[in-house]
C-alpha positions in Angstrom: 103.3 -45.4 -1.4 102.3 -42.3 -3.5 99.2 -44.1 -4.8 98.1 -44.8 -1.5 98.3 -41.1 -0.4 96.6 -40.2 -4.2 93.9 -42.2 -2.9 93.4 -40.5 0.6 93.5 -37.3 -1.0 91.1 -37.7 -3.3 88.8 -39.3 -0.8 89.2 -36.2 1.2 88.6 -34.1 -1.5 85.2 -36.1 -2.0 83.8 -35.8 1.5 84.7 -32.0 1.2 82.9 -31.6 -2.0 79.5 -33.7 -0.4 79.7 -31.8 3.2 79.8 -28.2 0.8 76.3 -29.6 -1.0 74.8 -30.7 2.2 75.3 -27.3 3.4 74.5 -25.5 0.2 71.3 -27.7 0.1 70.4 -26.4 3.9 70.7 -22.8 3.5 68.7 -23.2 0.5 65.9 -25.1 2.1 66.2 -22.5 5.3 65.8 -19.8 2.3 62.8 -21.2 0.9 60.9 -21.9 4.4 61.8 -17.8 5.0 60.1 -16.8 2.2 57.3 -19.1 2.8 56.5 -17.3 6.3 56.8 -14.1 5.4 54.2 -14.0 2.3 51.0 -14.0 4.5 52.5 -10.6 5.1 51.8 -9.1 1.8 50.2 -6.1 0.8 46.2 -6.6 0.8 44.9 -6.5 -2.7 43.5 -2.9 -3.5 40.7 -2.6 -5.5 40.4 0.2 -7.5 36.7 2.0 -9.0 37.0 5.0 -11.4 34.5 7.6 -12.8 34.8 10.3 -14.8 32.8 13.4 -14.3 32.6 16.1 -17.4 31.6 19.7 -16.8 30.3 22.3 -13.9 27.8 20.8 -11.4 27.5 17.4 -12.2 26.3 14.7 -10.3 27.1 11.2 -10.7 26.2 7.8 -9.1 27.9 4.7 -9.4 26.6 1.7 -7.3 29.7 -0.8 -6.3 28.8 -4.5 -5.2 30.8 -5.3 -2.0 31.0 -9.2 -1.0 34.4 -9.4 1.3 35.6 -6.9 3.5 38.7 -5.4 1.2 40.6 -2.3 0.7 39.0 0.2 -2.1 40.3 2.7 -4.1 38.1 5.2 -5.6 39.3 7.7 -7.8 37.6 10.9 -9.5 38.6 12.2 -12.6 37.6 15.1 -13.7 37.5 16.7 -17.1 36.4 19.8 -19.4 36.7 22.1 -16.7 36.1 25.8 -18.1 39.3 27.7 -18.1 41.5 25.1 -16.7 43.4 25.9 -13.6 46.6 24.9 -12.4 44.7 23.0 -9.6 41.6 23.0 -7.5 40.4 21.8 -4.3 38.6 18.4 -3.4 37.6 16.5 -0.3 35.6 13.4 0.4 32.3 12.7 2.3 31.0 9.6 3.8 26.9 9.4 3.8 26.6 13.5 3.4 29.2 14.1 6.1 32.8 15.3 5.4 36.2 13.0 6.5 38.5 14.7 8.4 41.5 15.7 6.8 40.5 14.1 3.1 40.3 17.7 1.6 43.8 18.1 -0.3 45.2 20.2 -3.8 44.7 18.6 -6.8 47.0 19.8 -9.7 46.2 19.8 -12.9 47.7 17.3 -15.0 46.8 16.6 -19.1 43.9 18.9 -19.0 42.5 16.3 -15.9 42.1 16.6 -12.7 42.3 13.6 -10.3 41.3 12.7 -7.0 41.9 9.6 -5.5 41.4 7.7 -1.9 42.0 3.9 -0.7 39.3 3.0 2.3 39.3 0.2 4.2 35.6 -1.4 4.1 34.1 -3.3 7.0 30.3 -4.1 7.4 30.4 -0.6 9.0 32.2 0.9 6.5 29.5 0.5 3.8 27.5 3.5 2.3 27.9 6.1 0.3 31.4 7.9 -0.6 31.6 10.9 -2.5 34.5 12.8 -4.0 33.4 16.8 -4.1 35.2 19.5 -6.0 34.7 23.1 -4.2 34.8 25.2 -7.1 32.5 24.0 -9.7 30.4 22.2 -7.3 31.2 18.6 -9.5 30.6 15.4 -7.2 30.8 12.1 -7.8 28.8 8.9 -5.0 29.8 6.0 -4.8 27.7 3.5 -3.6 28.8 0.6 -1.6 26.7 -2.2 -0.6 25.8 -6.1 -0.7 23.8 -7.2 -4.0 20.0 -6.0 -3.2 16.9 -8.2 -3.9 15.6 -5.7 -6.4 12.2 -8.2 -7.3 10.4 -7.4 -4.3 6.5 -7.5 -4.4 4.1 -5.1 -3.2 1.2 -7.3 -3.0 1.1 -10.4 -0.7 1.0 -13.9 -1.5 -2.3 -15.0 -1.1 -3.2 -19.4 -0.8 -5.7 -21.0 1.4 -6.1 -23.1 4.6 -4.7 -26.3 3.8 -3.2 -25.6 0.6 1.2 -25.3 0.1 2.5 -22.3 -1.1 6.4 -21.7 -2.5 7.9 -18.5 -1.6 11.0 -17.3 -3.8 14.0 -15.2 -3.7 17.3 -14.5 -5.7 20.2 -12.3 -6.3 22.8 -12.0 -9.1 25.3 -12.8 -7.1 25.6 -16.5 -5.3 26.2 -16.1 -1.5 27.5 -18.5 0.9 24.9 -19.8 2.1 20.7 -18.5 2.6 18.6 -18.5 5.7 14.7 -17.9 6.2 12.8 -16.1 8.8 9.8 -16.0 10.1 8.8 -12.1 11.4 7.0 -12.1 15.0 6.3 -9.0 16.0 9.5 -6.9 16.4 11.7 -10.2 16.3 12.5 -12.8 13.7 12.6 -16.7 14.1 14.9 -19.3 12.4 12.8 -21.2 10.2 14.7 -24.9 11.1 13.5 -27.1 8.3 15.0 -30.0 10.4 12.9 -29.3 13.3 9.7 -29.0 11.6 9.5 -31.2 8.4 6.2 -31.5 7.7 5.9 -27.7 7.7 8.1 -26.2 5.4 10.9 -27.2 3.1 13.8 -25.5 1.6 15.7 -25.8 -1.5 18.9 -23.7 -2.6 19.8 -23.6 -5.8 22.7 -20.8 -5.9 21.5 -17.6 -6.8 17.7 -19.1 -5.8 16.2 -20.2 -2.8 12.4 -21.0 -2.4 10.7 -21.8 1.0 7.7 -24.4 0.8 4.9 -24.0 3.8 3.3 -27.1 3.8 -0.4 -27.6 5.2 -1.1 -23.8 5.7 -3.4 -22.0 8.5 -4.3 -19.0 9.4 -1.3 -18.9 11.8 0.9 -19.2 9.1 0.1 -15.6 7.8 3.0 -13.0 8.1 5.9 -11.8 7.0 8.7 -14.3 5.7 12.4 -12.9 5.2 14.8 -14.2 3.4 19.0 -13.6 3.9 21.6 -13.9 1.2 24.4 -14.5 3.8 27.5 -12.8 2.7 31.1 -11.9 4.2 30.7 -8.7 4.6 26.8 -8.6 5.4 23.9 -10.3 4.4 21.4 -9.2 2.3 17.7 -9.7 2.9 14.2 -9.2 1.9 10.3 -10.3 2.6 7.6 -11.6 1.6 4.1 -11.0 2.6 2.0 -14.4 2.8 -1.8 -14.2 4.1 -3.8 -17.2 4.6 -7.7 -17.2 4.1 -10.7 -19.3 4.6 -12.5 -20.7 0.8 -15.5 -18.9 2.1 -13.3 -15.5 2.3 -13.6 -14.8 -1.8 -17.4 -15.1 -1.0 -17.4 -12.9 1.4 -18.2 -9.6 -0.4 -20.6 -11.6 -2.9 -22.5 -12.4 0.4 -22.5 -8.7 1.2 -23.9 -7.5 -1.3 -26.5 -10.4 -1.9 -27.5 -9.3 2.1 -27.6 -5.5 0.9 -30.2 -6.6 -1.8 -32.3 -8.5 0.4 -32.6 -6.0 2.9 -33.2 -3.2 0.2 -36.1 -5.0 -1.2 -37.8 -5.8 1.7 -37.5 -2.3 2.5 -39.3 -1.5 -0.2 -42.0 -3.9 0.3 -42.8 -2.9 3.8 -43.0 0.8 2.4 -45.4 -0.3 -0.1 -47.6 -2.3 2.2 -47.7 0.9 4.7 -48.5 3.0 2.3 -51.5 0.9 0.6 -54.3 1.1 3.1 -53.6 5.5 3.1 -54.3 5.7 -0.7 -57.8 3.0 -0.5 -58.9 5.5 2.3 -58.2 8.4 0.4 -60.1 6.9 -2.9 -63.1 6.0 -0.7 -63.0 9.9 0.5 -63.0 11.0 -3.0 -66.0 8.9 -4.1 -67.7 10.1 -0.8 -67.1 13.8 -1.8 -68.3 13.2 -5.6 -71.3 11.9 -4.4 -72.1 14.2 -2.2 -71.2 17.1 -4.8 -73.6 15.7 -7.1 -76.6 15.2 -4.5 -76.2 19.1 -3.6 -75.9 20.0 -7.3 -79.2 17.8 -7.4 -80.6 19.5 -4.5 -80.0 23.1 -5.5 -81.4 21.9 -9.2 -84.7 20.9 -7.6 -85.3 24.0 -5.7 -84.7 26.1 -8.9 -87.1 24.5 -10.8 -89.4 24.3 -8.1 -88.9 28.0 -8.0 -89.7 28.3 -11.8 -93.0 26.6 -11.3 -94.4 28.5 -8.6 -93.6 31.9 -10.9 -95.9 30.2 -13.6 -98.7 29.7 -11.5 -98.6 33.1 -9.4 -98.8 34.6 -13.2 
């Protein structure tokens, strides 16, 4: 009988231990679920960009590449200020306009004056942000923009009717995707390769994109826009295409030949028109010379006759 009671007690204790263990496991699982649901509400990541300004009336420009919407902390560190006042006044501007309620007093800290502010950057917030210190006119400008395609062509790409031409754009950063458009007056038309496989081919390779225009016609001339699509804003550039016929390069030479022919013709006509006048003038000169000689001979004859008469009279 005592063994039976002991067995019952051990079984009861074992059951209670299992129940407690199950409760602990449920509480642990519930705690894990709570942490998982609250994690998306954590504070956003803040990117800090720092610039150092030394001396008075110095202007520094920092270009910052923004690919996605984000929170960014801009920090200006002013050093080497004469007299080292206990504090100075600083404020922020965006695109040259002072930001409201941005002015603050900056205390001296280890011979430095630090002015910082956190901005939320969306598409409309891109631009030029400047920290300005009133007392010494020192300024740091942060240029916030998407990557810029700097290798733009000043002259158009020239090709000929019936040929093919490759237009290219490239960036230092890899976009989400590339798109091509053709400017049509004030609008831009999306180039759909699937709908026009015989006219266009597009090859995207990370930081580069190439558009091949096939079977060129004069209607293909115009402005082609390449667009690198980023989360915050696309970065665009353009290539100008000029399609000509094969006779187009010969036109200047043909114009020169025509001018030469016209000039030679005018010279020949001028010589032809002036030639009869020269003949007439030469004939008149001969006639006048003959007349002069006859007159001279007659005068000589009359003088001789007079002399003879004088001799006869004597």
